[in-house]
C-alpha positions, 0 to 999 in steps of 0.5 A, a space after each residue: 723564568 722559563 724555567 721556575 714556571 713562574 708567572 710573570 703577572 703573579 710577581 711583584 717585579 717585572 722580569 727585567 729592570 727597567 730604568 725609570 728617569 728620576 723625575 718618576 724614582 718616589 720613595 713612601 716615606 713622608 716625612 712631615 716637616 713642621 713635626 719631623 713625625 713620619 707619615 703614618 696610617 694615625 698620621 697620615 699625609 695631608 695635602 693642603 689646597 696651596 699644595 703643600 704637604 704636611 702630616 694629619 697632627 700638625 694640621 690640627 695643632 695649627 686648625 687649634 683640633 680643626 676649630 679654624 683656618 690656619 696659615 701655612 707654614 710656607 706660604 702664605 697662604 690660609 687654610 682649614 681642616 675641612 679643606 686638607 685631604 689625606 694622601 694616599 702613597 
């Protein structure tokens, strides 16, 4: 690094590799288990009160355009669109 005259804080990666345990290794791509669509800015992942995650379009379809509550496709919990929160990766 000193040969390249770079400041380590300006880099996007650490100057040395760090091995993380498997539970801390994630990827930032979410695919909805219902629609099988990849999330996007227009169709972000949404966290339901039961802690399951679906894309916004799937939740809108299940809730009939956010007009009524619906059952989670993964568990027996009921939810409404207003109870769901957008996730950011």
